[in-house]
C-alpha positions, -999 to 999 in steps of 0.1 A, spaced: -287 -284 -124 -298 -262 -95 -277 -282 -71 -247 -278 -93 -252 -240 -96 -257 -237 -58 -226 -258 -52 -205 -237 -76 -217 -205 -60 -208 -217 -25 -174 -229 -38 -166 -196 -55 -177 -176 -24 -156 -198 0 -126 -196 -23 -129 -158 -26 -133 -154 12 -102 -176 18 -81 -157 -7 -92 -123 8 -84 -135 43 -50 -148 32 -41 -115 15 -53 -95 45 -34 -116 70 -3 -115 49 -4 -77 47 -11 -74 84 18 -96 95 42 -82 68 37 -47 80 40 -58 116 72 -78 113 90 -65 82 120 -42 85 116 -5 76 137 -10 44 113 -38 33 82 -16 37 94 9 11 76 -2 -21 93 25 -43 66 51 -41 79 67 -10 108 91 -15 128 109 11 135 146 5 162 165 23 165 202 19 201 213 22 198 250 15 167 271 8 176 293 -22 141 298 -34 137 333 -18 155 360 -36 158 394 -22 145 421 -46 167 450 -49 149 481 -36 161 516 -41 164 534 -9 
């Protein structure tokens, strides 16, 4: 029983390490070789200010 638990623990640890290494490697090479359009995951937006109409002049009496 102890041998089975030890073997299961080692198997889970090795599988977890392999999965983490695979994900890390995939992200590294994807960011390195992917096109700029492919790197946009939808959270990044581009904002272009055409005209700044936020400042209004307050009419002062002279």
